[in-house]
N, C-alpha and C positions, 0 to 999 in steps of 0.2 A: 504494500500500500504506500502511495506517495505521501510526502509531507504536505501539510496544509499550505495553500498559496498565501504568501505574506501580503500580496497586493489585493486579496479578495475583499469584498465589502461584507462586513459583519452585521447581520440583522438579528435582533432579538424578537422572537415570536412570543407574545404574551397570550396564553390560552385561558380565557375567562369562562368558557362554556359555550352554550348555544348549539344550534342545530348542526353546525359543521362537524363537530366531534361526537355527536350522539350515536347511540346504538339502541336497538330495540330491547325493551325490558317488558316485564309483565304489565307495567302501567303505561306503556307507550315509549316513545323516544325519550331518552334521558342521557346527559353527559356522563361519561365513564372515566374515572381517574386512571391515569397511566396508560391509556390506550392510544392517544393521538400521536405522540412522538414516534414510537416504533412504526406506526402505520405510515407516517410520512417518509421514513427511511426505506420503506419497501417500494416506494413509487419511483420509477426511473426518471421522471421529470424533476424530482426533488432530491435525488441521491445519485451521485456519480459512484459506481461500484469500485472505482480505483482510487477513491479519495476517502478521507476520514468521514465518519458519520456527520450528517448535517451539512454536506457540501454538495451544491447543485452542479450539474454539468456546465461546461463552459458555454456562455451565451453566444448568440450570433454577433454580439458586439465585442466578443473577446473578453468578457468580464466573468469572473468567478464570484459567486455569492455563497457565503456560509451562513448558517443560522443555528441558533440555540433555541430550545423551547422551554419556556418557564410557565409551568402550570399553576394556576391560582388554586388556592384551597380555602373554601370549597369551590368546585365548579358550579356555575349557576346558569339556569335559564335566565335570559336577559330580563324577563318580566319581574324577576326577583331582585334585580340590581337597583341600587339607590345611590344617593350622594356619597355615602361612606365608601362605596365601591369605586366611584369616580375618583375620589381623593386617593384611595390606595393605588389605583392605576397610575395616577400622576406621580405618586411617591416612588413607585417601582421604576418608572421612566427616569426620574431624577437620580435614583440610586445607581442606575446602570448607564447613565447618559454618556459618561466618558469612555465606556468599554465597547460601545456599539456605534455603527454609522447610521443606523436607522431602526425603526421599530414598527412591527406589524402586530396588531391586536385582533385576535379571533374572538368574535363577539356574537351573541344572538341578535337576530335582526329586529326584534320587536322594539327594543329601546336603544339600538345602535346609534341613531341620530342624536338622541339625548346625550349619550356618553361622549360622542364626538364633539358636540357643542360645548359640553362642560369642560372637556380637556383643552379645547382651544383657548378658553379663558384662563384656566389654571396654569398652563404651561407658558409662563411669561418669558419673552426673549428666546423663543424656540428657533433653533438654527438647523435642526435635523428633521428628516421626514418621519412622520407618524401616520400610519394608515390603519384604519379599522376595516375589517372585512368579515365575511361569514358566508352563509349559504342558505338557500331555501330547502335544499335536500341534503341529508347527511352524506359525508364523504364515504361512508360504508356502503351506500347503495350503488348499484351498477350505473344507473343514470343519475348523475348529480352535477350540480353547478359548483360544488365545493372546490375541486381542483383548479378549475379555470380562475375562480376568484382569488384563491391563494397564490397561484402562479402569477397572476396579474399584479397583485399587491407586492409580492416579492420582487418581481421584475422592475417595477417602478422604484421601489425602495432601494434596490441594489444598483440602479443605473442613473438615477436623477436626484439632485439635491433640491427638494421642494420643501422648504422650511415651514410646513403647515400641518395641522391635524386634518387629515383627509379621510374620505370614505371611498373604498373601491368596491364596485359591484357591476357585474354584467358589462365588462369591457370599458367602464367609465370611471375615471378618478374625479371625485367631486370634493369641493371644500366642505369639511365636516359640518360646520355650523350653518351651511346653506341647505342641508338635505332634510328630507323627511321620508318615512316609509309610506309609499303610496300604493303598494300592491302586495297583497298577502297570498296570491296564488301564482303570479308570474315570476319569471326569473329576473326581470328588470324591476326589482322590488323598491328601488330608491329613485327619487327624483330631486333635481335641483332647479326649481322652476324659475328662479329669479337670477341665476348666475350660470353661464354655460360650464360644462365640465372643464376641469383643469387639464385633463389629458384624455385621449381616446386611444384604445388599443385595438388595432386591426392588423392588417399585414404589416403596416408601419405603426410606430408610436408617435402620435401627434400631441405635443405639449403646447398648451396655450401660455407661453411664457409671459405674455403681457398681462395675464391675470394673476400670476404667481406673486405673492407678497415678498418683499425684500428680506434677505437674511439679516438677523440681528447680530451685531458684534458683541453685545453684552452677554454675560453669563446667564444660563438658564436659572430661573427662579420659580419655585412652586408656591403658588398662593391658593390654598385650599378653599373650597366652598364649604362654609360652616353654617350659613344661614339656612334654616329649614322652613321658616314662616313665610313662604311664598306659595302662590296658587294660581290656577287659571280659572276663568269663568267665560263660558261660551254663551253669548247672547242668543236668545230665541224670541220670536214674536210673542208678546204678552208676558215676558218674564216679570214675575212679581218683584217689587222693590224689596220685599222681605228676604227674598233669596239672596239678592246682592248684599243686603246688610248683614246677613248671617255669614256669608263668605268673607266679608270685609271686616268682621269683628276682630278685636284684639285676640291673640297677639300677632295677627297678620301684619307683615311689613311691606309686602310687595304683591302685586297682582298683574297678570297678563290678561287683558280683556280682549277676547276674540269677537270682533264686530262684523257687521254686514258690509259687503261690497268694498268700497275704498275707505273704510274706517268709520262707518256710520252706525248710529244708534238712534232710537226714537227721541226726537226733540220736543215731542208733545207729552212727555212723561215727567213732569216736575218732581214726582216722588222718586223716580229712579235716578234722575240727575242729582237730586239732593243727597241720595245715598252715596253717590260717587264723590260729590263735593265734601260731604262730612268726612269721608275717609281720607281724601287728599289733604284737607285742612288738619287732620290728625297726624299727618306725616306718612301715610301709606303711599307708596310709589306705584302708580297704575300706568301700565304701558298698553297702548292701543295697537293691536295687530289685526289684519284682516283674516277672515275665515277662508278666503279664496286662496288656492294654492299659488296662483300667480298674480302679481300686482303689488301695489304699495298703498299705504294709508295716506290719504290726502285730505285737505279741508276745502274741497270744492263745493261741498253741499252743507246746508245749514245743519243737517243731522250729524255731520262730522265736527263742525265748528262747536256745537253744543258740548261735546265731550272735552274739547280743548279748553273751553271756558270753565269746565268743572275741574280743571287741573290735571286732566289726563294727558299723558305724553304720547305723541305719535311715534310709532315704532317703525316707520318706513316700511321696508319689505322684509323684515325679519320673520323667520318662522317662529311658531310658538315655542319649539324646542330651544331655539337660540335665545329668544326673548326671556324665557323663564330662567334658563341657566345663567344668562348674563345678569339678570336682575339679582339672582341669588349670590352670584360672584361679587357684584358691586356692593351689595349689602353686607357681605362678609368682610369687607375691607375697612369698616369703621370710618368711612368718609363722611364729610358733612352732607347733610340732606340735599343741599343745593347742588353739590358735585355729583351725587348719584343721579339726580334728575337730569343733569346736563349730559352725563356720560351714557345714560341709557339710550339716548337718541344719537350718539356719536359713534362712528365706526372705529372700533379698537382692534378687531381681529378679522376684518373682512366680512363680518356678519350682516352688514346692511349696505345698501348702495347709497353713496352720497347723493343727496337730492340736489339737482341743479337749481340754483336760485332763479326764480322767475323774473324776467325782465318786462318792463313796459314795452309796448310796441313803438319803435322809432321809425316805422316805415314811411311815415308822411314827411316829405321833405320840408314842408312849411313848418311842421312842428319842430324838427331838428334845427332849422334856421332860427326859429323864434326863441327857443331855449338858449341856443348859442349866443344870439344877439343879447339877450338879457344878461347872461353870465359874463360876457366879455365887457359889459358896461357896469360891472359890479361896483366899481368905485363910485359911479354916479347913483346907481339904483340901490346900493347898500346890500348886495347879495353876499352871502357867507362864503369866504374862501374855502372852507371845508366842503361845502356843497359843490363848489366849482371843481375841486379836485376829485370829488366822487363822480360827478356827472360827465365831465369832459371825456374821459376814456370811453364811457358807454356810448356817447354821441359819436365819437370817432369810429368805434367798432360798428355801430349801426350804419354809418356812411360807407365803411369798408365792405360790409356784408352786402350792401346794395350796389356796390361799384359806383357810388355817387362821387365822382372825381370833383365835380363842381363844389360840392359841400366840403370836401377835404381842402380844396383851395381856399374857400372862404374862411374855414377854421384856421388854416395856416396863416392867412393874412391877419387874423385877429390875435395871433401870437400863441395859439394853442400848440403844445408839444405833440407832434404827430406820432411819436413813439410811446405815448402814455398807454399803460396797460390797465385793463379792467380788473375786477375782483378775481378772475380766473387766470390772470397773467396774459390774457389775449390782447393783442394789439390790432389796430386797423389792418396792418399788413397780414396778420394771420387770417383774418376774415376775408379780405380781398383775395388772398392766395387760395383759400379753401373754395371760394366760389368761382375762381378762374377769371377774375376781372383784370385783364391785362393792363388796361390804361391806368386803373387805380394803383395797381402794384408798381407800375413804372413811375408814376408820379411820387408815390411814397418813398421809393428808393432814391429818386432824384433829390428829395427833400431830406435825405439822411436817415430814414427809418432803419432801425436795426434789423438786418436780414437774418440774424441768428437769435432773435428774441425767443425766450423759452417760456411756454405757458405752464400752468400748474401740473399738467400731465407730462411735462418734459418735451413737448412737441415744438418744433421750429416751423416757420412759415413754409419752407420748402417741403417739409413732410406733409403738411396739409395739402399742398398743391399736388404732390406725387400720389397721395392717397386717393384724391379725386381725379387723377389722371389728366391734370392740366399741364401738359408738357411745356407749352410755351412760357407759362408763368414760372415753372420750375427752372427753365433755362435762364430767364431773367434774373431770378434769385441767385442762381449759381454764378452768373457773371458778376454779381455784386458780393460774392463771398459766402452766399448762403449754403449751409451744410446741414446734413442730417446727423443725428447722434450716432456714434459708432455702433452702439448695440442695436438700434433699430435698422441701420443699414445692413448689418450682418444678418439679422433675421430676415429682412426682405430679400437679400441676395440668396440666402439658403432656400427660402420658400420658392423663389423663381427657378433656381437650379433644380430643385426636387421635382418641380412640375415641368421642367424642360422648356420654360418660357424664354426663348431667345430674345424676343422683343422686350420683355420686362428687364432681362439682364442687361441688354444694350442700353436701355434708358437709364438704369441705375449706374452703369459704368460711365456713361456719357456725362452723368451728373456728379462724377467724382468718387464713386464708391470704390473702396479698396477690395480687390478680388481676394486678398489674403486675410481679411478680417474674419475671425472665427466667431461662431455662436457660443452659447452657454457651455457646450461640450467641446469647444475648440474645433468644431467641424467647419470647414470652409465650404463655399459654394461648389468648389471643385470636388470635394468629398461627396456631396449630395448628387451632383450631376453624374459622377462616375458610378455611384451606387445604383442609381436609377437607370443607367444605360443611355443617357441623353448625349450622344456623340456631338451634335451641333453645339450644345451648351458647353461641353468640354472644350471644343475648339475655340469658341468665343472667349472663354475664360483664359485659356492659354495665351491667346493673342493679346490679351490685356495684362499679361504679367502674372497670372496665377502660378503659384509655386507648387509643383507636384510633390515636393519633399516635406511639406507641412504635415504634422501629425496631430490627430485629435487627442482628446483626454485619455483615450485608451491606447495610444501609441500607433494607431493605424494611419497609413497614407491613403491618398485617393486611389492609387493603383491597387492597394490591398482591398479597399472597399469594392472596386470593380470586380476583382477576382472572387470575392466572397459571394457576390450576387450573379456570377456567371457571365460577366461582360469582358471576355478575354481580349478582344480587339482594343477596347478602351484601355485596359490595363497595360497592354503593350505600348499604346500611344503615350501612356504616362510614364514609360520607362521601365516597366517590369520585364525582366528576362527570365524565361523558364529555367 
């Protein structure tokens, strides 16, 4: 038997119980202690016969994954798990954090989304991958989804650094605090209705890197959920106020209120609204989430505004699972009441979508001109300089979005800084570039607008132009030094190369893209084009200086990638000699 591979990725599998490791008993399926780990070692997909126990065969990426199994005592059906079990899992991860590269938690499906959400909040400064998975059918059965789910979770954990608590099921990796169990008979048991999957596993593995949260440089900290006095209440037509009062009675400290539609409740029920107001006045934190699987809480209707007026906090598009565990987590931190209320509706672990601030409509040219005229005469009319600083960027962006060069000229003549950015860091140049308004872009550049201004999402104007396929505008920006961020350029190059899109590659290269810039895994566009067998893309990249000797994070060259996927001619073109 060979020695263990020192470069292997080490994954700790925490087995908590659940369907995946169950066997038939006299009372039905139940988890059996000591059975799972030997069963995994007997599976060829999970055990290389020439390697030490817990060593998987070499992957297609040339990576070796080793794993240890830590079985919890007692093993539990997930319906029996509670906050004390969530805390213990977080503690186990903390105790083993420095010894493993990633963690896979085998868990029952019924409350898996609850555990995933809770762990996402308790594991502060997480910089390693944590994935929960399980199955709808036990591993012991001939037809089961258990092996595919476990293999998928181990593959992601062993090949990608995704510093989040995730849930893997049925070929999809989802953010844990965005999921809910939505099907108890199908194999695609979980959904993430308000956030696309972080990764999809098919013939290829497609990772949505733009959705992945950044890695923390700070050390991991475990902040346990200790507050138990939280609850959920689902509204139904005609709900008695006495029911709400009973649920809200002390010692309750937090409530997740599941409301109708976009966060609505009856606004013709003063008794019910009074019950909520009495509780919020007493210090109970109430969070409003929608009963709908998809969508967000808004205050477009009077029925939703009534809840806000009663002191209830809109929970955006959080799931009930995320909202309740987040509320329990925040209440466990002994924060001031005002801070808890603020943080409940603030994104802290990717659990909710940042709500775009709604703008007034500035589409009417006369309105823009009138407001600009008033503000630029502030000294005479007595307008507030703070108001001017707040409104000028919005007016500029409105003009840029419309391509209203005349309005931009008038504002410049009135002394307004054309590079001023709005609350999202967007400038008039961003908006004009995004809409393809060539004349407006040209004028803004002539007036010295910053071609590399970065908005709150890290986008530059040329990225907006390229995303909307405004080639002429992108060329104008490039001539004035406009550039894309290195990371976004690499991702775009690799995506185009993987798809064999010569036109897209040409456009990127013509706009200054570096053909040797690697992605997250140090794979260049040449690696992807070679792996997919796109000969024309390979030739284009070579003609622009792509280096065939570049190696990805696993040490592979583009020629080796071509050989691995059966593209011998391309491998030879890249310098491989048999």
